[in-house]
C-alpha positions in Angstrom: 49.9 -33.3 -15.0 46.3 -32.2 -14.9 45.1 -29.7 -12.3 42.7 -30.8 -9.6 39.3 -29.2 -9.9 38.1 -27.5 -6.7 35.3 -29.2 -4.8 31.8 -27.6 -4.4 32.6 -26.8 -0.7 35.9 -25.1 -1.7 34.0 -23.0 -4.3 31.4 -22.0 -1.8 34.1 -21.1 0.7 36.0 -19.0 -1.9 32.7 -17.2 -2.8 31.9 -16.4 0.8 35.5 -15.1 1.3 35.1 -12.9 -1.7 31.7 -11.7 -0.6 33.0 -10.9 2.9 35.9 -8.9 1.4 33.5 -6.9 -0.9 31.1 -6.2 2.0 34.0 -5.2 4.2 35.2 -2.7 1.5 31.7 -1.3 1.1 31.2 -1.1 4.9 34.4 0.9 5.3 32.8 3.9 3.6 30.1 6.0 5.2 27.7 5.7 2.2 28.4 2.0 2.2 27.3 1.7 5.8 24.1 3.7 5.1 23.3 1.7 2.0 23.8 -1.7 3.6 21.7 -0.8 6.7 18.9 0.5 4.5 19.1 -2.5 2.2 18.8 -4.8 5.2 15.8 -2.9 6.4 14.1 -3.0 3.0 14.6 -6.7 2.7 13.4 -7.4 6.3 10.3 -5.2 5.7 9.6 -7.0 2.4 9.8 -10.4 4.0 7.5 -9.2 6.8 5.0 -7.9 4.2 4.9 -11.2 2.3 4.4 -13.1 5.5 1.6 -10.9 7.0 -0.3 -9.9 3.9 -3.7 -11.7 3.8 -4.6 -13.9 0.8 -6.3 -12.1 -2.0 -5.0 -8.7 -0.8 -4.7 -7.3 -4.4 -8.4 -7.9 -5.0 -9.3 -6.5 -1.6 -7.1 -3.4 -2.2 -9.0 -2.6 -5.4 -12.5 -3.3 -3.9 -14.4 -0.4 -2.4 -16.4 -2.8 -0.2 -13.3 -3.8 1.7 -12.9 -0.3 3.0 -16.5 0.8 3.7 -15.8 0.6 7.5 -12.7 2.9 7.3 -12.6 6.7 7.5 -12.2 8.5 4.2 -9.5 11.1 3.6 -8.3 10.6 7.2 -4.8 11.8 8.3 -2.6 9.5 10.5 -3.8 9.0 14.0 -0.5 10.4 15.5 -1.5 13.8 14.3 -3.8 14.0 17.3 -0.7 14.0 19.5 0.4 17.2 17.6 -2.8 18.9 18.5 -5.0 18.1 15.6 -8.7 18.2 16.6 -9.8 14.9 15.1 -12.3 12.5 16.3 -10.7 9.1 17.0 -11.6 5.9 15.1 -12.9 3.2 17.4 -14.0 -0.4 16.9 -15.8 -2.3 19.7 -16.4 -6.0 19.4 -19.1 -7.2 21.8 -19.7 -10.9 22.5 -23.2 -12.3 22.3 -23.2 -12.7 26.1 -22.6 -9.0 26.6 -26.3 -8.1 26.2 -28.9 -6.5 28.5 -32.6 -6.6 28.4 -34.8 -3.5 28.6 -38.5 -2.8 28.4 -39.7 0.3 26.6 -43.5 0.6 27.0 -45.0 -2.7 26.0 -42.0 -3.9 24.1 -39.0 -5.8 25.2 -35.5 -5.3 23.7 -32.2 -7.0 23.7 -29.6 -4.2 23.9 -25.9 -4.1 23.0 -24.2 -1.0 24.1 -20.8 0.7 24.1 -19.6 4.2 24.9 -17.7 6.7 22.8 -16.0 9.8 24.4 -15.8 12.9 22.2 -13.1 15.2 23.6 -12.1 17.2 20.6 -13.5 19.9 18.3 -14.2 17.3 15.6 -17.0 15.0 14.5 -16.9 11.2 13.6 -17.7 10.5 10.0 -20.4 7.9 10.6 -21.4 4.9 12.7 -21.4 1.3 11.3 -22.5 -1.8 13.1 -22.8 -5.5 12.3 -24.6 -8.4 14.0 -23.5 -12.0 13.4 -25.7 -14.8 14.6 -24.2 -18.1 15.9 -26.9 -20.2 14.4 -30.3 -20.1 12.7 -32.7 -18.8 15.4 -36.0 -18.5 13.4 -37.2 -18.2 9.9 -38.2 -14.5 10.0 -36.9 -10.9 10.1 -37.0 -8.4 12.9 -36.1 -4.7 12.7 -33.1 -3.6 14.8 -32.4 0.0 15.6 -29.2 2.0 16.0 -29.6 4.5 18.8 -27.3 7.2 20.1 -27.7 8.6 23.6 -26.0 12.1 23.7 -24.3 13.7 26.7 -27.3 16.1 26.9 -29.6 13.0 27.4 -31.3 13.4 24.0 -31.9 10.0 22.4 -31.6 9.8 18.6 -32.6 6.8 16.4 -30.0 7.2 13.6 -30.4 3.9 11.8 -32.8 0.9 11.3 -32.4 -2.3 9.4 -34.1 -5.7 9.2 -32.2 -8.6 10.7 -32.8 -12.0 9.2 -32.8 -14.6 12.0 -32.1 -17.4 9.5 -28.7 -15.9 8.4 -25.4 -16.6 10.1 -23.4 -14.1 8.1 -22.8 -10.5 9.2 -25.8 -8.2 8.9 -25.3 -4.4 8.9 -27.0 -1.4 10.5 -25.4 1.9 9.6 -26.2 5.5 10.4 -28.7 6.8 8.0 -29.1 10.5 7.0 -32.9 10.3 6.5 -33.5 8.5 9.8 -31.2 10.9 11.7 -32.7 14.1 10.2 -36.3 13.1 11.1 -35.5 12.0 14.6 -33.4 15.2 15.1 -36.6 17.0 16.0 -35.8 16.1 19.7 -32.6 18.1 19.6 -34.3 21.0 17.8 -36.9 21.2 20.6 -34.3 20.9 23.3 -32.3 23.9 22.0 -35.5 25.9 21.1 -34.8 26.2 17.4 -37.7 27.3 15.2 -39.6 24.5 13.4 -39.6 26.7 10.3 -35.8 26.9 10.3 -35.7 23.1 11.0 -38.0 22.3 8.0 -36.0 24.6 5.7 -32.7 23.2 6.8 -33.7 19.5 6.7 -31.7 18.8 3.6 -28.7 20.5 5.2 -29.1 18.3 8.3 -29.2 15.2 6.1 -25.9 16.3 4.4 -24.2 16.8 7.8 -26.0 14.2 9.8 -23.0 13.0 11.8 -22.3 16.6 12.8 -25.9 16.8 13.8 -25.7 13.7 15.9 -22.5 14.7 17.7 -23.1 18.5 17.8 -25.2 21.3 19.2 -27.2 23.1 16.6 -26.7 26.9 16.3 -28.7 29.3 14.2 -26.5 31.8 12.3 -27.4 34.4 9.7 -25.7 34.1 6.3 -26.7 37.1 4.2 -30.5 37.3 4.4 -31.0 33.7 5.4 -30.7 31.9 8.7 -28.8 28.6 8.7 -28.2 25.8 11.2 -24.5 25.0 12.0 -23.2 22.5 14.5 -20.6 22.9 17.3 -19.2 19.7 18.8 -20.9 18.5 21.9 -18.1 17.0 24.0 -18.8 14.2 26.5 -19.6 10.5 26.6 -22.0 9.1 24.0 -23.8 5.8 24.3 -24.0 3.8 21.1 -26.8 1.2 21.3 -28.3 -1.5 19.2 -31.9 -2.4 20.1 -33.4 -5.7 18.9 -37.2 -6.2 19.7 -37.9 -9.7 21.0 -40.7 -11.9 22.2 -40.2 -14.2 25.2 -39.5 -17.2 22.9 -37.1 -15.2 20.8 -35.3 -13.8 23.9 -34.7 -17.4 25.2 -33.1 -18.3 21.8 -30.9 -15.3 21.7 -29.8 -15.8 25.3 -28.8 -19.4 24.4 -25.7 -18.2 22.4 -27.9 -17.0 19.6 -25.6 -14.0 18.8 -22.0 -14.6 18.0 -20.8 -11.0 18.1 -21.8 -7.4 17.6 -19.3 -5.0 16.0 -19.8 -1.3 16.6 -17.5 1.0 14.5 -17.4 4.7 15.2 -15.7 5.9 12.0 -13.4 8.7 13.1 -11.5 11.4 11.3 -8.0 9.8 11.6 -6.7 6.4 11.1 -3.5 4.3 11.6 0.1 5.2 11.0 -0.3 6.7 7.5 -4.0 7.6 7.2 -6.4 6.7 4.4 -7.2 7.9 0.8 -10.5 9.0 -0.6 -11.7 5.4 -0.8 -10.8 4.8 2.9 -7.9 2.5 2.0 -5.3 2.1 4.7 -2.2 3.6 3.1 0.1 1.9 5.5 -0.9 -1.4 4.0 -0.3 0.0 0.5 3.2 1.3 1.5 4.0 -2.0 3.2 3.0 -4.1 0.2 5.0 -1.8 -2.1 8.3 -3.0 -0.5 8.4 -6.5 -2.0 7.0 -5.3 -5.3 9.7 -2.6 -5.5 12.4 -5.1 -4.8 11.0 -7.5 -7.3 10.7 -4.9 -10.1 14.1 -3.4 -9.3 16.2 -6.6 -8.9 14.5 -8.7 -11.6 14.7 -5.9 -14.3 18.2 -4.8 -13.3 19.6 -8.3 -12.9 18.2 -9.6 -16.1 19.1 -6.6 -18.2 22.6 -6.5 -16.8 23.3 -10.2 -17.3 22.0 -9.9 -20.9 24.3 -6.9 -21.5 27.3 -8.7 -20.0 26.8 -11.8 -22.1 26.2 -9.8 -25.3 29.2 -7.6 -24.6 31.6 -10.5 -23.8 30.5 -12.4 -26.9 30.7 -9.3 -29.1 34.2 -8.4 -27.9 35.7 -11.9 -27.8 34.5 -13.3 -31.2 34.5 -10.0 -33.2 33.8 -10.1 -36.9 30.2 -10.6 -38.1 29.1 -11.5 -34.5 30.5 -8.3 -33.2 29.0 -6.3 -36.0 25.5 -7.9 -35.6 25.4 -7.3 -31.8 26.6 -3.7 -32.0 24.0 -2.8 -34.7 21.3 -4.4 -32.5 22.6 -2.3 -29.6 22.5 0.8 -31.6 18.8 0.1 -32.4 17.9 -0.6 -28.8 19.7 2.5 -27.5 18.1 4.8 -30.0 14.5 3.5 -29.7 12.4 5.9 -27.5 11.7 3.6 -24.5 9.0 5.7 -22.7 6.5 5.9 -25.6 6.8 2.1 -26.2 6.3 1.3 -22.5 3.2 3.6 -22.4 1.8 1.9 -25.5 2.4 -1.6 -24.2 1.1 -0.7 -20.8 -2.1 0.8 -22.3 -2.7 -2.3 -24.4 -2.1 -4.6 -21.4 -4.6 -2.7 -19.3 -7.3 -3.5 -21.9 -6.6 -7.1 -22.8 -4.8 -8.6 -19.8 -6.8 -8.8 -16.6 -4.0 -10.4 -14.4 -2.1 -7.5 -12.6 1.1 -9.6 -12.2 1.1 -10.5 -15.9 0.7 -6.8 -16.8 3.6 -5.9 -14.6 5.9 -8.6 -16.0 5.1 -7.6 -19.6 6.1 -4.0 -18.7 9.2 -5.3 -17.0 10.0 -7.5 -20.0 10.0 -4.5 -22.4 12.0 -2.5 -20.0 14.6 -5.3 -19.9 14.5 -5.6 -23.7 15.6 -2.0 -24.3 17.9 -1.6 -21.2 20.9 -3.9 -21.8 22.6 -2.0 -24.6 24.7 0.4 -22.4 26.1 -2.5 -20.4 27.0 -4.4 -23.6 29.0 -1.5 -25.0 31.1 -1.1 -21.9 31.6 -4.8 -21.4 32.6 -5.2 -25.1 35.4 -2.6 -24.7 36.6 -4.3 -21.5 36.6 -7.7 -23.3 38.6 -6.3 -26.2 41.2 -5.1 -23.7 41.3 -8.3 -21.8 41.4 -10.4 -25.0 44.8 -8.8 -26.0 46.5 -9.9 -22.7 49.3 -12.4 -23.0 47.7 -15.0 -20.6 44.7 -15.2 -23.0 47.1 -16.1 -25.9 48.8 -18.6 -23.6 45.4 -20.2 -22.7 44.6 -20.5 -26.4 48.1 -22.0 -27.1 47.6 -24.8 -24.6 44.2 -25.7 -26.1 41.8 -24.0 -23.8 38.3 -23.7 -25.3 36.5 -20.4 -26.0 34.0 -21.2 -23.3 36.7 -21.9 -20.7 38.6 -18.7 -21.6 35.4 -16.6 -21.3 34.3 -18.0 -18.0 37.7 -18.5 -16.5 39.6 -15.3 -17.6 37.2 -12.7 -18.9 33.9 -12.8 -17.0 35.6 -12.8 -13.5 37.3 -9.5 -14.5 34.1 -7.8 -15.8 31.9 -9.0 -12.9 32.8 -6.2 -10.5 31.9 -3.6 -13.1 28.7 -5.5 -13.9 27.7 -5.7 -10.3 28.1 -2.0 -9.8 26.0 -1.4 -12.9 23.3 -3.8 -11.5 23.2 -1.9 -8.2 22.9 1.5 -10.0 20.1 0.0 -12.3 17.8 -1.1 -9.6 16.4 2.4 -8.7 16.0 3.2 -12.4 13.7 0.2 -12.8 11.7 1.1 -9.7 11.3 4.7 -10.7 10.3 3.7 -14.3 7.4 1.6 -12.9 6.4 4.5 -10.6 6.6 7.0 -13.5 4.4 4.8 -15.7 1.9 4.4 -12.9 1.7 8.2 -12.4 1.2 8.6 -16.2 -1.8 6.3 -15.9 -0.4 3.0 -16.9 -2.0 0.9 -14.2 -1.1 -2.7 -13.6 -3.4 -3.1 -10.6 -0.8 -3.8 -7.9 -0.7 -1.6 -4.8 2.8 -0.1 -5.5 4.2 3.3 -4.4 3.8 4.6 -7.9 0.2 3.4 -8.0 -0.6 5.2 -4.8 0.9 8.4 -6.2 -1.1 7.8 -9.4 -4.3 7.5 -7.4 -3.5 10.8 -5.6 -2.9 12.6 -8.9 -6.2 11.3 -10.3 -8.1 12.4 -7.2 -7.1 16.1 -7.7 -8.7 18.4 -6.4 -9.9 16.1 -3.6 -6.3 15.1 -2.7 -5.1 18.7 -2.4 -3.7 19.1 1.1 -3.7 15.4 1.8 0.1 15.3 2.4 -0.1 11.8 4.0 -1.3 10.4 0.6 1.6 11.9 -1.3 4.7 12.2 0.9 5.0 8.6 2.2 5.2 6.9 -1.3 7.4 9.7 -2.5 9.8 9.3 0.4 9.9 5.5 0.0 10.8 5.9 -3.7 13.5 8.4 -2.8 14.8 6.4 0.1 15.0 3.1 -1.9 16.7 4.8 -4.7 19.2 6.4 -2.3 19.9 2.9 -0.8 21.1 1.5 -4.1 22.9 4.7 -5.2 24.9 4.8 -2.0 25.8 1.1 -2.4 26.8 1.8 -6.0 29.0 4.7 -5.1 30.7 2.5 -2.5 31.1 -0.3 -5.0 32.9 2.0 -7.4 36.0 1.7 -5.1 36.0 -2.1 -6.0 35.6 -1.5 -9.7 38.1 1.4 -9.8 41.0 0.9 -7.3 42.3 4.4 -7.9 39.2 5.7 -6.0 40.2 3.7 -2.9 41.3 5.6 0.2 45.0 5.2 1.0 
């Protein structure tokens, strides 16, 4: 009488019951609870990152133009709550209708204005503005000015740029050291500083032009020479964009001619995790690192472990020339120095392969190629033990095929061990990718290892920038701990003698 094969529904039900029992066993241990909670958090964050990341983020991450409007080397914004005297980063978006009209002498101006309160002993890094027109207004250019009205009522023109009235893309006006330094004569006169000192310190004012705009000049003596230094001038600043217009041009601008004006006061702090020396938002890099870390870890560990399991079972079950061939191959794989090979392959990929994902998968491929040997050796010894059991001989006696014996009687017994090895292998793959990145093997993806690599390459500028180094390091350690804690809990399934009574 032939046995009835279980239906697909019954197989799924049996799998879910087994999974529930395994998770319950893991959950019954303290480390298991921590590991499962952390794993759930990592998976949720990874899904969130994949959903929210904008298209082409990799190219944007590696393009300096993306980050020109962000502060450079800025610590997290929450450090202000701990007492850090850092000027805040502020972005103001004005609609085209939020304009006013002013007459200065014989000229008429359209004015867009916002305010910026400076209440700390720090200075913004710079001021950037952009103007976007709704439509083509005229086939000519006009010169727009960026003006700052200080709390001491001094008016400084700190930037000037032509605006093409036939363009509907964003056009930029930024604070300019040259323009600021030469208009700074008004501040020099107000605070009664010698013209001679001003002329001598002009280059210094250009270097520290944002401090000059937001500060009070003081003359101090350094050795035999007098220098100008700046102390923050606290209070409310007015940031204004002035566009000279004629009557006809004014009518066109008032008829929805301007779509929006963006005024960015680039501060000294930014976001949850700050920025690097290029102004890149490190929170985005850390967030994007979650799905990449899971991909690297799970793909490399799963593939290498499955190859090792299959090779070990075949080697142990068939024996003879098959066993000898596989074991000699394993000996070669285990004794080949992996790190130099990965460094070599990664260096070649950097030169000849432009696609960052392809570079990463080539590195993962070689990592898999040399990582399955250890699993194969242990699974082989387990298979040799299982192969000698009476029920295997009985299965052969009733005519069971080798494939059926392997999948029905051997693999189910080695799966718990293989699963534990898989979990322990995930952090190894993640840390290997991070280590290669730190060594300079760059695939181009914003991973935690890549962020640490950028920080290492930026020494000495990165010295003291703890927000650039600690978060990716903590993420690597926390992710590794997640899988190690799960692996330690899974040992109780693999080795029943470790279970609590």
